[in-house]
Structures are given as C-alpha cells and as structure tokens.
BAGU-477528 format. One record per residue: x, y, z of N, C-alpha, C in turn. Coordinates in steps of 0.2 Angstrom, whole numbers, plus 2048, in hexadecimal, padded with zeros to 3 digits. Last residue first. Layout:
BEGIN
XYZXYZXYZ...
END
This chain:
BEGIN
CFB0C8506CF90CD501CF20CC4FFD000BE50ECFA0C2511CF80C750CD050AE50AD050B5509CFF0B850CD020A0509D090A250AD0A0AA509CF609C50ACF809F503CFF0A0503CF3096516CF0093510CF409550ACFA09E51FCFB09751FCF9093519CF40AB51CCFB0A951BCFD0A251BCE70A8520CE80AA519CF00A9517CE80A652ECE50A1529CE70A2522CEC0B2532CF10AC533CEE0A752ECE10BA52FCE70BB52CCEC0B552CCD70B4538CD70B3530CDD0B552DCD50B3545CDC0B0542CDC0B053BCCF0BB551CCE0BB54ACD50B9547CCC0B3561CD00B755DCCE0B6555CC50AB569CC40B256ACC90B6566CC809E564CC10A0565CC00A7566CD609C564CD309F55ECCC0A155FCD9096570CD909D570CD60A056ACDA08856FCD308B56FCD3092570CE508156DCE4083574CDD086575CE407D560CE5078565CE307A56CCE4089559CDE085559CDE08055ECF108F55DCEB09355DCE408E55DCFA08355DCF9087562CF208B562CFA07B552CFC078558CFB07C55ECF5083547CF207D548CF307A54FCFC090548CF508F547CF208954AD0A08C54AD0709054ECFF09054ED0B08353FD0C081545D0908554AD0A08D535D05088535D0508453CD15096538D0E098538D09093538D2008D535D1F08F53CD1709253DD1E08B527D1D08652CD1C088533D20099523D1A095522D1908F526D2D09C527D270A052AD2109C529D3409251FD34092526D2E096529D36093511D30090514D2F09051BD48093512D4109450ED3C090511D4E09A522D4E09451DD48095519D4E0A252CD540A2528D5409D523D400AC531D430A652FD490A752BD340B353CD3A0B4538D3D0AD537D240BB540D280B553FD2E0B653AD1A0C254CD200C3547D230BC546D0A0C754FD0E0C154FD140C2549D010D1559D050D1554D090CB555CF00D355ECF60CF55FCFA0CF559CE50E1562CE70DB55ECEE0D8561CDE0EE565CDC0E8568CDE0E2563CED0F9564CE60F7562CE50F0565CF90FC56BCF5102567CEE100566CFF0F2571CFD0F7575CF90FD572CFD0E156CCFE0E856ACFB0ED570D060D4572D000D7573D010DF571D0F0C8568D0F0CE56DD080D156DD1A0BC564D130BD565D130C356AD260B6559D250BB55ED1E0BD55ED300A9554D290AC554D280B055AD3E0A554AD3B0A6550D340A954FD4A099542D4509E542D430A0549D5208E543D5109153CD4C09753CD5D08554DD5808A54DD5808D546D5E07454DD6107A54AD5C07F54AD5A06754FD5B06C555D5F072553D56060545D5D05F547D5F06454CD49063543D4A05D546D5105C548D4A075547D48070543D4A069547D43082552D4907E550D4607854CD40092557D3D08C554D43089551D3D09C565D4209A560D3F09355ED310A856AD330A156AD380A0564D2D0B5574D300B356ED320AC56FD1E0BE57AD240B957BD270B8574D150CA584D180C857ED1D0C357FD090D758AD0C0D058AD0F0CE583D0D0E758ED090E358AD0D0DC58AD120ED599D0D0F1595D0A0ED590D180E95A9D160E75A3D110EB59FD250F25B2D1E0F05B1D1D0EE5AAD350EB5B6D310F05B3D2A0EE5B2D3B0E65C6D380E45BFD340EA5BDD480E85CFD420EC5CED3F0EB5C7D520DF5CED4E0DF5D5D480E35D4D520D75BED550DB5C4D500DB5C9D4C0D05B4D500CC5B9D530D05BED3B0D55B0D420D65B0D460D25B5D2E0CC5A7D310CF5ADD380D05ACD2B0CB599D260CB59ED280CE5A4D360CA591D2F0CD58ED2A0CE593D3F0C5599D400CC597D390CF594D3C0B7598D3A0BB59ED3A0C259DD3F0B458BD390B158ED370B5594D4B0BB589D450BE586D3E0BB589D560BE595D520BA593D4C0BD58FD660C2595D600C6595D5B0C1592D720BC595D6F0BD59CD680C059BD6E0B5585D730B658AD700B6591D5F0B5581D650B957FD6A0BA584D520A957CD560AD581D5C0B057ED410A3579D480A5577D4B0A957DD3909457DD3909C57ED4009E57DD3808956FD3908B576D3A092577D3207C564D32083566D3408456DD3206F561D3807355ED3707A560D2106D563D2706A562D2D06E55ED1707356ED19076567D20073566D1606E57AD1106D575D1206F56ED1E071585D2106D580D1B06B57AD1B07A58FD18073590D1A06E58AD2008558AD23083590D2107B591D1608757FD1D08657ED21083584D0A089586D0B084581D12082580D0D09458ED0C08E591D0D08858CD0E09E584D1409D588D1309658BD0109E57FD0709D57BD0D09B57FCFA0A258BCF909B588CFF099584CFE0AF58BD010AB590D000A458ECF80B457FCFF0B457FD020AF585CEA0B2583CED0AF57DCF40AE57DCEA0BB58ECE80B458FCEB0B0589CEC0C7588CF10C558DCF00BD58ECE10C9581CE70C957DCEC0C5582CD70CA58BCD70C4586CDE0C3582CDB0D6591CDB0D0595CDB0CA590CD90DF586CE00DE589CE00D758DCCB0DE584CD00DC57FCD70DB582CC10E358CCC40DC58ECC90DA589CBE0EF587CC00EF58ECC30E8590CB90EC579CC00EF57BCC20EF582CB30DB578CB20E257ACB90E657BCBB0D156BCB90D2572CB70DA573CC60C9563CBF0CA562CBC0CB569CD50D055ECD20CD563CCA0CF563CDE0CC54ECD90D0552CD60CD558CEE0CA54ACE80C654DCE40CB551CF90CB53DCF50CE542CEF0CA544D0A0C7539D030C6538CFF0C953ED190CA530D150CC536D0D0CB534D280C152BD200C252AD1D0C5530D360BD521D330C1527D2C0C2526D430B351CD3C0B551CD3A0B9522D510B451DD4F0B2517D470B4516D580C3524D540BD525D510BB51ED680C951FD610CA51FD5D0C4520D780CE526D740C9523D6C0CB524D830DA524D7D0D8528D790D4523D8E0DF51DD8E0D851FD880D6523D8B0ED51BD8B0E9515D8B0E1517D8A0F7524D860F2525D860ED51FD9210151FD930FF526D8F0F9528D8E105513D93101513D950FE51AD8510F514D82109514D88103514D8B11B513D8A11951AD8811251AD96118505D9111C509D9011850FDA811A501DA2116502D9D11A506DB3121500DAE1234FCDA711F4FCDBD12750DDB912250BDB4124506DC5130513DC712E50DDC312950ADC113651FDC713151FDC912E519DB713E51ADBD14151CDC313C51DDAD134519DB0137513DB613B515DAC130526DAE12B522DB112E51BDA613C52CDAD13952EDB0134529D9A13C525D9F141523DA613F526D9413152BD95132524D9A137522D94134538D9812F536D9912F52FD8B13F538D9214053AD9613B538D7F139533D8213E52FD8A13F531D7C13053ED7E12D538D81132533D7A13A548D7F135549D81132542D6E140542D75144544D7B13F544D65136543D6813853CD6E13C53DD63136551D6613054DD69132547D5E142552D64141555D6713B552D5114054CD56145549D5D14454CD4B137554D4D13554DD5213A54AD4E133564D4E139560D50137559D4B12D573D4A12B56CD48131568D5713057FD5113357CD51130575D6112F588D5D129587D5612B584D6913B587D6413A58CD5F13558CD7313757ED6D13C57CD6713B581D7B12D581D7E134581D79139580D73122580D75124586D7712B586D66123573D6D123575D6E12557CD5911B56BD5B11F570D6311E572D4D11955ED53118561D5611D566D40113555D4111655BD4811455DD3F10A54AD43110549D4411454FD390FE54CD3510354AD38109548D420F6553D420F554CD3D0FA549D4A100560D450FC55ED450FC556D5810256AD55104564D500FE562D6510A573D5F106574D5B10756ED7610B577D7110B572D6B107573D7F109582D7F10F57ED79110579D82102590D7D10158BD7C108588D8B0FA59CD8B0FF598D870FE592D840F65ABD850F35A4D850F859FD800FB5B7D870FB5B6D890F75AFD730FD5B9D760F75BCD7D0F65BBD711085B2D711095B9D731035BDD711025A5D761075A7D771085AFD660FA5A6D6C0F75A6D720FB5A7D5C1045A7D5D1005ACD630FC5ACD5D10A59AD5E10E5A0D6010A5A6D590FF592D60102592D62106598D4C0FE596D510F8598D580FB597D4710A591D47109598D4C10359AD48107583D4C10C586D4C10B58ED3F0FC582D460FB580D4A101583D33102587D360FC58AD3D0FB589D3110C57ED3210E585D35108589D2E104572D34108573D3610A57AD2B0F4571D280FA574D2E0FE575D2E0E3576D2D0E8571D290EE574D3B0DF582D340DF580D330E457AD4B0DA57BD470DC581D400DD57ED5C0D457AD550D4577D500D657DD6C0DB579D660D957ED600DA57BD7B0D7574D750D8571D700D6577D8B0DF574D870DA577D7F0DC575D990E0568D940E256CD900DD56FDA30DC55FDA40DC566D9F0DF56BD9E0D9553DA20E0554DA30E155BD970CE554D9D0CE550DA10D4551D8C0D355BD910CF55FD970CE55BD850D9550D870DD556D8D0D955AD830CE547D860D5545D890D854BD7C0C554FD820C454DD860CA54BD700CD551D730CB556D7B0C9554D6C0CD543D6E0D4547D720D254DD680C0541D6E0C353DD700C9541D5D0BF548D630BB54AD690BE547D540CE548D560C8545D5C0C5549D480D5554D4E0D6550D500CF54ED3E0D555DD3C0D3556D420D3551D400D956AD410D2568D3F0D0562D490E9569D430E556BD450DE568D5A0EB570D550EC56BD4F0E856DD690F2577D620EF578D5D0F0572D790EF578D740F2573D6E0EE575D880F2581D820EE580D7D0F257CD990F457BD930F757ED8D0F257DDA50F1575DA20ED57AD9C0EF57DDAA102571DAB0FB570DA80F7576DA310F56DDA310C573DA4105573DA5113560DA7118565DA711556CDA2108559DA910B557DAA11055DD9610655DD9B101560DA210455ED8E110557D8F11055ED9510C560D8F10B549D9211254BD93112553D890FF54AD900FF548D9310654AD7C10254FD810FE553D880FF551D77109544D7810D54AD7D10954FD760FE53BD7A10453AD7C108540D6E0F6542D740F3541D790F953FD620FD542D650FC549D6C0F9548D600FE534D61104538D6510353FD5D0F0532D630F352FD650FA532D520ED539D580EA53BD5E0EE538D4A0FD534D4A0F6538D500F453AD53104526D4F10452CD4E0FD52FD5910A518D5C10751ED57109524D59106507D5510950DD58105513D6510B4FBD631064FFD5F108506D6A1144F3D631144F2D6010E4F7D771174F4D761124EFD6E1114EED7811F4FFD7A1224F9D7811D4F3D6A11950AD7111B508D7211D501D5D120513D5F11D50DD6611E50BD5611E524D5A12151FD5B11D519D4A123530D4D11E52CD52121527D44127541D4712953AD49122537D3A12E54ED3D12854AD4012B544D3613A553D39135558D3C12F555D2F14254AD3614254AD3913E550D21142548D2414654ED2B14554FD2013A53CD1C14053DD20145542D30134537D29133539D2613A53BD3C13752AD39138531D32136531D49132520D42131521D40132528D56137515D5313651CD4C13651CD6413250CD5D13450CD5A132513D74137505D7013450BD6913650AD7A13C4FAD7E1384FFD7A134504D7213B4EAD7313E4F1D771394F5D6E13C4DDD741394DFD7613B4E6D6113F4DAD651444DCD6C1424DDD5B1324D8D5A1374D3D6013D4D4D5E12B4E4D611294DED6112E4D8D561334EDD5D1324EED611304E8D491314E8D4C1384E8D541384E9D481244EAD471264E3D4B12D4E2D481234F8D4D11F4F4D4D1224EDD3C12A4FAD4312D4FDD481294F9D331224F5D331284F3D3A12B4F4D351164FDD361164F6D3711D4F3D3211B50AD39119509D3A118501D2411D509D2912350BD30121509D1F111505D1F116500D2411C502D22109510D2510750AD2510D505D2510F521D2110F51BD2410E514D2E11152BD2D10A529D28109523D2F11E52DD3411B52AD34114528D21128529D2312252DD2911F52AD14130526D1A132528D1D12C52CD0B129518D0C12951FD1312B521D0B13550AD0C12E50DD0C12F514D04141506D0913D502D0A136504CFC148510CF9146509CFE141505CF914A51ECFE14651CCFC143515CF2154525CEE14F521CF214951ECFA15D52ACF715852ECF315352BD09162524D02161521CFF15B525D1716B522D13168526D0C168524D22168514D1D16D517D1816951CD2A15E50FD2D162515D27166518D2A155504D25155509D27159510D3C152501D35150500D30152506D4A1594F8D471574FED3F1564FED501604EED4D1594EDD491564F3D5E1664F6D591674F1D561604EFD67167500D61163502D5C1644FCD77167504D731694FED6D1644FFD7E16E513D7C16950FD7716B509D8217851CD85178515D83173511D7B17A527D82177528D85176521D6F17F524D74184527D7B181528D6917451ED6B17951AD7017E51DD6816B52AD6C169524D6E16F520D60174533D66170535D6A16F52FD5617B52ED5917E534D5F17A536D51174523D5417B522D5717E528D50166527D53168521D5616F521D4A166533D51163533D5416552CD3D16B531D4216F534D4916D534D3516052DD38165528D3E16952BD2F158536D36157535D3915C530D22156539D2515C53DD2D15C53BD1B151529D1B152531D1F157533D1C14F51CD1715451ED16154526D2714651BD2014351BD1B14851DD3414A51AD3114B520D2A149521D42145513D3B144512D37144519D5014C50DD4C14B513D4514A511D60149506D59149505D5514850BD6F150504D6B14C509D6414E507D7F1524FED781524FCD7414E500D8E15A503D89154504D82156502D95166501D971604FDD9215A4FED9516A512D9616C50CD98166507D93167520D9016251BD90165514D9A170528D9D169527D99165522D9B17E52AD9617B525D99174523DA4181534D9D184535D98181530DB017C52FDAE17A536DA617C537DB7176522DB017A523DAD17952ADC3170524DC217651FDBC17A521DC216652EDC816A52DDC8170529DB4164539DB7164532DBD169531DAE15D544DB4161544DB816253DDA4154547DA8154541DAE157541DA0159554DA3152553DA615154CD9D167552DA2165557DA515E555D93166548D9916A547D9E16854BD8915E54ED8C15C548D9215F547D8616655AD8815F55AD8C15D554D81171554D87172557D8A16B559D7516D54ED7A16F54AD8116F54DD6D16955AD6F164555D75166550D6C17755FD6F171563D7116C55ED6417C555D6B17F556D6F17A55AD58176557D5C175550D63177551D5517B564D56173563D5A17255CD53188561D58186565D5A17F565D48187558D4F18A556D5418855AD3E182560D4117E55BD48181558D3918B569D3E18656BD42183566D3219956AD35196564D3B191567D2219A572D2919A572D2C19756CD141A2579D1719F573D1F19F574D0C19E588D111A2585D1419E57FCFB19D58DD0119958AD0619E587CF11A0598CF51A5594CFC1A1592CE219F59FCE719B59BCEB1A0597CD819D5ABCDD1A25AACE319E5A6CC71995A9CCE1975A9CD319C5A8CB81965B0CBC19B5ADCC31995AECAC1895ACCB118C5B0CB51915ACC9E17F5ADCA11855AACA61875AFC9716F5ABC9B1735AFC9E1795AAC8C1625ABC8D1695A8C9116D5ADC961525ABC901575AEC9215E5ABCA214E5A7C9D14D5A3C961505A5CAB1515B1CA91575ADCA41555A7CAC1455B8CA914A5BBCA71505B6CB413E5AECAD13C5B0CA91415B3CC01455AECBC1455A8CB41435AACC51425BBCC31495B9CBE1495B3CC61355B9CC11375BECC013F5BDCD01345B0CCA1315AECC41345B3CDB13A5B5CD813E5B0CD113B5AFCE012F5BDCDE1365C0CD913A5BBCE31265B3CDE1245B8CDB12B5BCCED12D5ACCE612C5A9CE112A5AECF712D5B5CF41335B3CED1325B0CF911F5B6CF71235BCCF412A5BACFD11D5A9CF71195ACCF511D5B2D091245A9D041265A5CFD1235A7D1111C5B2D0F1235B3D0A1255AFD1110F5ABD0E1105B1D0C1175B3D1811359FD1111159FD0E1115A5D221225A3D2111B5A2D1A1195A1D2713159AD2312D5A0D2312659ED37135594D30134593D2D130599D4213F5A0D4013B59AD3913A599D451475AAD481405AAD4613C5A4D3D1525A8D451535A7D4814C5A7D2F14B5A0D3214F5A5D3A14F5A4D22149594D29149596D2A14D59CD1614058AD18144590D1F143592D0C14157CD1113E57FD14143585CFB13E575D0014257AD0613E57CCF213F566CF413C56CCF9141570CE813A558CEC13F55BCEE13C562CE1136548CE313454ECE713A551CDF13953BCD913953FCDB138546CEA137534CE913E535CE313E53ACF112753ACED12B535CEC132538D02126542CFB124541CF712953CD0F129545D0D12753ED0612653DD0B134552D1013154FD0E12F547D0213C558D00134557D05131553D04149563D0614655DD0313F55DD0A15556DD0415356AD05150564D1415457BD14154574D0E151571D1815D589D13159586D1415A57FD2315F597D21160590D1C15B58ED2B1675A6D271615A2D2516459BD321725A9D3116C5AED2E1665ABD3D17959DD371785A0D371725A5D4917F598D4917B59DD4317A5A1D4E18C590D4718A591D46185598D5A19158CD57194592D50191594D6018058ED5F187590D5D18C58AD5817058DD5C17658AD5B17C58DD4F168594D56168595D5A16E593D42169590D43168597D4A169599D43168582D4116F585D4216F58DD4615B57FD4B15F580D4A166583D3815757ED3C155584D42159585D3515D573D3115F579D3515C57FD3E158569D3F15F56BD3B161572D3914B567D3F14C56BD4015356DD2C14F560D2C14C567D3314C56BD2D160559D2E158559D2E155560D2116C555D2716A558D27162557D1717B553D19175550D20173553D16181564D1318155DD1617A55AD1A183571D1F18256CD1D182565D1318C57ED11189578D17189573D1218958FD1618C58AD15188583D0A18D59ED0A189598D0E18D593D0C1895B0D0C18E5AAD0D18A5A4CFF1805BAD061815B6D061865B1CF317C5BFCF71815C3CFE1825C0CEA1745B9CEF1715BECF31765C2CE517D5B0CE117C5B6CE51785BBCF017D5A7CEF1835ABCEA1825B1CEE1715A2CF51725A5CF41785AACE117259CCE316D5A1CE916F5A5CE317C593CDE17D598CE017859ECED17758ACEE17D58ECE917E594CE516C585CEB16B589CED17158DCDB17357ECD916E584CE016D588CE3179574CDF17D579CDD17957FCE716E56DCEC172571CE8176576CDC169567CDE16556DCE3169571CDB17355CCD6172561CD816F567CE8171556CE6177559CE017755ECE8163552CED166557CEA16C55ACE115E548CDD15E54ECE2161554CEA15D53DCE516253DCE0162543CFB15B541CF4158541CEF15D541D0915E542D0416353ECFD16053ED0D15C554D0E15B54DD0915F549D12167562D0D16355ED0F162557D1616B573D1716B56CD12166568D16174582D1217057DD14170576D1D174592D1D17658BD18171587D1B17B5A3D1A17559ED19178597D2117F5B3D201815ABD2017B5A7D1C1855C2D1E17F5BED1C1805B7D1A18F5CCD1C1915C5D1F18B5C1D1F1865DBD1B18B5D7D1E18C5D0D1E1795E7D2117D5E1D1C1815DED211755F8D1C1775F3D2017A5EDD2F1695FBD2B16F5FCD261715F7D3715F5F6D3515F5FDD311655FFD3B15B5EAD3E1615EDD3C1615F4D331505E6D3A1505E5D3E1555E9D261535E9D2914E5EDD3114E5ECD2515E5E0D2415F5E8D2715A5ECD261575D4D2B15C5D6D2B15E5DDD1B14F5D5D2114C5D4D271515D6D101595D5D111545DBD181515DBD1215E5C8D131625CFD1415E5D5D0F1535C0D161575C0D1715B5C6D021515C3D0714C5C5D0E14F5C5CFC15C5BFCFC15B5C6D011565C8CFE15B5B1D011605B4D0115F5BCCF714F5AFCFE14F5AED011555B1CEA1535B1CED14E5B6CF514E5B5CE915C5A7CE915F5AECEC15A5B2CE915359CCEF15959DCEF15B5A4CDE14C59ECE414959ECEA14E5A0CD415659DCD51525A3CDB14F5A4CD615A58FCD715F595CD815B59BCD414E588CDA151588CDB15658ECC614D58BCCA14858DCD214A58ECC1159585CC015858DCC515258FCC5157577CC815C57BCC715B583CC7145575CC314B574CC7150578CCA13756ECCF13C571CCC143570CC0131568CC013056FCC5134572CB512E55BCBA13355ECBA132565CB411D556CB1123558CB612855BCB6112549CB911554ECB511C550CB010D53DCB0109543CB310C549CBB116533CB5112533CB610D539CBF127537CC1120537CBB11B537CB9133538CBC131531CBE12A531CBC140544CB813B541CBA13953ACCA14154ECC6144549CC213E545CD113B558CD0142559CCB145554CD412C560CD112F559CCE13655BCE312B569CDC12A568CDA12D561CEF129576CED12956FCE612856ECFD12C581CF512C580CF412D579D0B121585D07127582D00127583D1011658AD1211C58DD0F12258AD0110D586D0810C589D0A11258CCF6117584CF911357ED01111581CE611B58ACED11A58BCF0115586CD911B587CDD120583CE511E584CD3114590CD411158ACD9115585CD111D59ACD611859BCD8115595CC6124595CCD128596CD2122596CBC11B595CBE11E58FCC512258FCBB1175A2CBE11259DCC0116597CB41215A7CBA1205AACBE11C5A5CA71205A1CAC12559FCB31255A2CA31145A7CA41145A0CA811A59ECA21185B5CA71125B2CA81135ABCA31255BDC9F1235B7CA411E5B4CA212E5CBCA51285C9CA01255C3CA713D5D2CA213A5CECA51345CBCB01425DACAA1405DDCA513D5D9CBC1475D6CBC1405D6CB513D5DACBC1555D5CBB1515CFCBA1495D0CB41615DECB915B5DECB71565D9CAC16B5DACB316D5DCCB71665DCC9F1685D7CA31695D1CAA16A5D3C9515B5DEC991615DFC9E1625D9C8E14E5E7C8D1535E2C921595E3C9313C5E8C911435EBC911485E6C911315DFC921305E7C911375EBC8712D5D2C8A1335D6C8B1315DDC861245C4C861235CBC8A1295CFC7D1265B5C831285B9C821275C1C7B11C5A7C7811F5ADC7E1215B1C80122597C8011D59CC7D1205A2C8112D58FC7D12758CC7D121591C7E13E593C80137595C7D132591C8414B589C7E14758CC8114058EC8D15858FC8D15258BC8814E58DC9216958DC8E164590C8E15E58CC9D177592C9B17158DC9616D591CA7185591CA2182593CA017C58FCB3191596CB218A592CAC187595CB91A1593CB419D596CB3196592CC91A7597CC51A4592CC01A0595CD31AF59ECCC1AD5A1CC71AC59BCDC1B7591CDB1B5599CD41B459ACDD1AF581CDC1B5586CDB1B258DCEB1A7579CE41A757CCE31AD581CF71AA574CF21A856FCEB1A7572D031B7577CFE1B257ACF91B0574D141B8575D0E1BA573D091B5576D211B3579D1D1B857DD171BA57BD291B156AD281B0571D251B5574D291AE55BD251B455ED241B2566D2E1A5553D331A9557D2F1AE55BD2919554DD2719C54FD2D19F553D3118D53FD2E18D546D2E194549D2C18D52ED31190533D2D18F53AD2A183521D27185527D2C18752CD29184510D2D184516D2A18751CD2117B503D21181508D2517F50ED2C1784F5D271764FAD2717C4FFD3517C4ECD2E17A4E9D2A1774EED3F1804F5D4017C4F0D391784EED351884FFD3B185500D3C17F4FAD2B196502D2D1914FED3418E4FFD24198513D2719B50DD29195509D1919C521D1C19751BD1F19B516D1719B532D1819F52CD1B19B527D0C19653FD10194539D1119A534D02197548D0919954AD0E197545CF7189545CF9190548D00191549CF5182535CF718153CCF918853FCED17A528CEF18052BCF017E533CEC171519CEC171520CEF177522CE117150BCE817350ECE7173515CD416D509CD916D503CE016F506CC8164510CCE168512CD216750CCBD15B50ECBC16250ECC216650ECC214E510CBF15050ACBE157509CC814E51DCCC14E517CC9150511CBF15C526CC1155524CC515451ECC3169532CC116652BCC315F52ACBD169542CC316853ECC1166537CB316954BCB316E546CB916E542CAA15B550CB015D54FCAF16354AC9F15955ECA015A557CA615E555CA015956BCA1153568CA2154561CA7168573CA216556FCA415E56CCB116E579CAF16857CCA9164578CB317B576CB7176572CB516F575CAB188576CA9181577CAD17C573CAF19657DCB2192578CB018B57ACAA1A557FCA719E581CA919957CCB11AF57ACAF1B0581CAD1A9583CC01AD571CB91AB571CB61AB578CCC1B3567CC91B356DCC11B256DCD31A755BCCF1AD55DCCD1AD564CE41A2559CDD1A055CCD91A755ECEC1A854ACEB1A8552CE51A6554CF81A753ECF11A5540CF11A5548D011AF533D011AE53ACFA1AC53BD0A1AC524D041AD527D031AB52E
END
C-alpha cells in the first residue's frame, strides 16, 4: 500500500492541535511510502525504490497564526527579516529543545505534565537554520558561493513523523537547499547517505527520538564529517529561535518544496553485506557466508527490520523467529532499547527456543545495539564494550579504547590485560566519540569509542555510532571462530570479565523552573567537586585514568583545544580505612531532563549503600544543595537498600 501526502492548497500544519491519532484511538500505525508483506508471521517493510516521485506539490501555501500568551516587544516591523522580532519566551522554547548534539521534544499530547513543544513551526525554523548553516559552511570551505546544496531526510516510524517531515522539507527548501526524502531509515544510514555513491548528499537529517516514548520526536544532524557537536547545534537553535519568534506573527508564504524520494536503504544494506562477505571470505559459500547460522533479530518495531531481510536473509542466515520487525510508531511490544530488560528477555527466550547462534536487539533508529549469545546470555553495557574490545584488540593490538566514566573497574582490567589502553571520559556518546577523534588527531591510535548505553563507533567506520555495523563486526568474528574450528559462541570472548558486586543508579530531580534547571544542576555538581577536593568526604577523591583524568576529562580537556562542556559531571573513587578502593560514585547532569544521575558501583557487599548514605548525609544535606533538589529516591535507597 503506497500512501502519499495529499495536495492541500492551504496546509495548516502549524496548528497547535495535533491531527495525529492518539494511542487510544489508533489500532495500527501507518507511515508514508511503505509497502508491506508478510515475513514469518510479521509484516515486512521494504524501503521505497520509487526514486524521483514527488510527495509535495510545487508552491504549497502554508499559513498559520498563534495567539501570544506573553507581551511582545517589537524592535522593527517586517516579515522579510526574521531577526527583527525579539520574544524572550519564544526564544527560550526553541533553545530548550536542544538536547546536546540533538534536538528533542514532545511532539504529541499524552505525557502527563508535558506540553507539546516540538511543533511544526519549531521544526521548520530549526531545519531552515540547519540548511543555512550547511550552505555557510560549504561556502567558507570552498571560498565561493554554492548552489544546488543537497540535504536528505530519513525518519523512524513514529506517528508524528509524516507531519513533522513536511516542516523539515519546508525549512530546508526555504534555506535554498534541494530536499531528498529517504522515508523510513536509520540514523547511521543518514550519515552514510553523505558518503556512499551515487548519493553523496551535502548533509542529512534523521528524525527520531531514539528509545524515548512514542509521544517524543527529534532531529539529528550530519555533514560529510559526521554528526554535529553540541556547540554547532546550539548555534543552529539560536538562529532558529529568532526565526520562530518572528513567525509567531501571522505570516503566509508560498514555498517551492519538491522533495525527491530516494531508496538509499537498499544501497546501505548492500554496503553492509559486502563488508561481511569480504571479511569472512568463506571458502565454500562466498556469497552466502551465513549459511548454517540462525540469528534472531528484535527490531522493537523501529527501523531495524531491514537488517533481517536485506542483510541476513540475503547472506544465507536463518532468521525464523525474529521479533517485532514491522515498523510501528506506537512501539506496542516494548521500548526499542538494548538496555531494556523486556527487550533483552524476549530476545533471550527466542534464542533459547530456536537454539540460535546469536540474538540482536536494536534501538529505534539503529545507532545502538545489544546481543544475546548462543547460551542466552545478554551482552550489553560493560559486557558489550568488553566484547567489542576483545575483537578490536585482536585486529589492532595496543590500541586505546575510549568509554564513558560509568564503566567498571573490571572492564579496565579486561582491556589492559589484553594489552589495550582504557581512556575514561565524559558521559554522552558524542563526547566519547569526539574524544576518540581528538586522540587520533594527536597521534594516539584509538580504534574503538563506546558508551555503556550501546553507542559505539569505530575508526574504520568514519567514527560513526552504528548499531548495525557493530553487529556486523560481531557476526564476522562469530563466523571466523566457527571456521577456525571453535564450537564456543561469541560470549566465550568475555568469559573472564568480572562483574561488579553491586551497581545502582539513582535520579535526583532539580526543583526549579526549566530555564534555571541547568544552572542549578551545575551548582550542585560543582559543589560535589569542591567537597571532595576539600576533603569533606573522607576516603573520596576525584578519579583518574593514567594520563586521562576523569576529574578534568569530565570538565575540560588536557589538550590545547578543549572541547565545550554539554553537561557537568564528576567521578569519585571511594576507599575504605585501609586505603583500598572498593567502589566509585559518578554524579552527572542529564542533558535530556532537568535531573541529576548518580551512579554507584561497588566490589564489596553493602558498598553502594554505605556510599549512598555518605553521599546524602555528608554532601547533599551538609552542603545545603538538597534545598533545590528532590532527593526522595536517594532517601528511599539509603533507608531500604532498594528503589523498587
């Protein structure tokens, strides 16, 4: 079934009222440009191959009006220049949509206590600013005016995707760029669309909110050099805020928007297949090297189903029993997240039932993944980093591996025992990846950058966090082991990885107006640092890792060009009376929500509880920061030893 956007002479997609069906009224999700057929008792979605067709008509008229709830201060009047209206409240609305290196917000009513803030006018303004930013960058790079700048758009199956896609098309076209519609896609594929021929777009946008609820949506931005940094996205959002504030006045305009539909996903899937065939180099089945292997894929109703039928099936794998392959933007079965316990449990059950060699769990937009080995053992978090480290260190002995500072002491031993170097760095996948890029540019060979959430990037793959590529590496190693005569599964590579005795994550909400939450969070975390440096928490000291200080790496870089800070964080190692380290506490500011995450890990029984009590009594209460923080979860854990 092919669904196309209708021609509407006056398409009022800027209305504050959502026309998207709610979870209660919707019985099945639909997305444009999809054709469906059965695949082992599930719907199989094929990516579109109808290149060249238009889904919007030329010169579509857009009009909207939005009532002001705040007084408006007008410096000068005119609809041609967008920076001539200054509305502080409206400026803040756009700026608050920035989520580190992404843009995220509520796109559909249904969340208690949250209003829709990722509206079509906001998306249109941000997209235009991105298009203008791309053009400006290309002109600076080339030294002359550029024309025919091409930008692609992909999206996950969220039910707000169709409506917000129109806003992206409008914004990109308004900036003067050509627009290409990839339809259902993955985040890594959007970046690869700037690299792989014959597409090689100048830039790309992925519309997704990753593993967040169906009510959310967002934007990720790419150029040929990779994902944008937090600073670059901040610049784009600042420019977009002024456009958005201006358009709160009644404005009607005609736009020449002709997005061209393209089938990039087939090219991307073929790219992955060729990598597998070339690197396995199977002596008997060069074109179908996965013959004899059963692999279960759990796509979580996100964008990852393509990996089953366009990669694994075509390479000879048996994928019978795979789960939730049909894209469904309501995510009816479980959160598409390799960290989700339900997702891993269902995949584990399917692997054991089918006696499969491997299980794969993707997040919604496939920039993260987790696996289950042939014995049903879930491999995510530290275990996944260890598995990838074991594979990479076989190929690149002595390489440095960058992770976020929430990884265990045991993982550090695992890496160093294999001759590698472990660099701990700030939480945040872009932080971890950018640190690896910086180390390589400084002459420190760094082949793997990985966060405990499952975001992982490899130097060999353009420093791109690609969940599908990570799985490709694991599959290649699995087949190589089999060809070498081993009957052990992929999990045998990490059988000597020790697990922490205890591990806990606590959340502290910041009690403040949204606009002041970031400053309040920074204040609390800086006070934490001061208390440790002043010796007020006995046995606690800011942690370090060789030449890469977590105490400083969480805040500034030791090189000449320090990276900007997107969120404050520190990690402290905790020792007992005998000066033996038995755990650590990591306190960080969330870039997603107005709260603070506190991770505790201990190698001894009761260690997390004792550290949590010291954290509460000797820091939170003693310093007074608890007055603007909701520490109820900390209280619950310190009193009951559990947050259940």
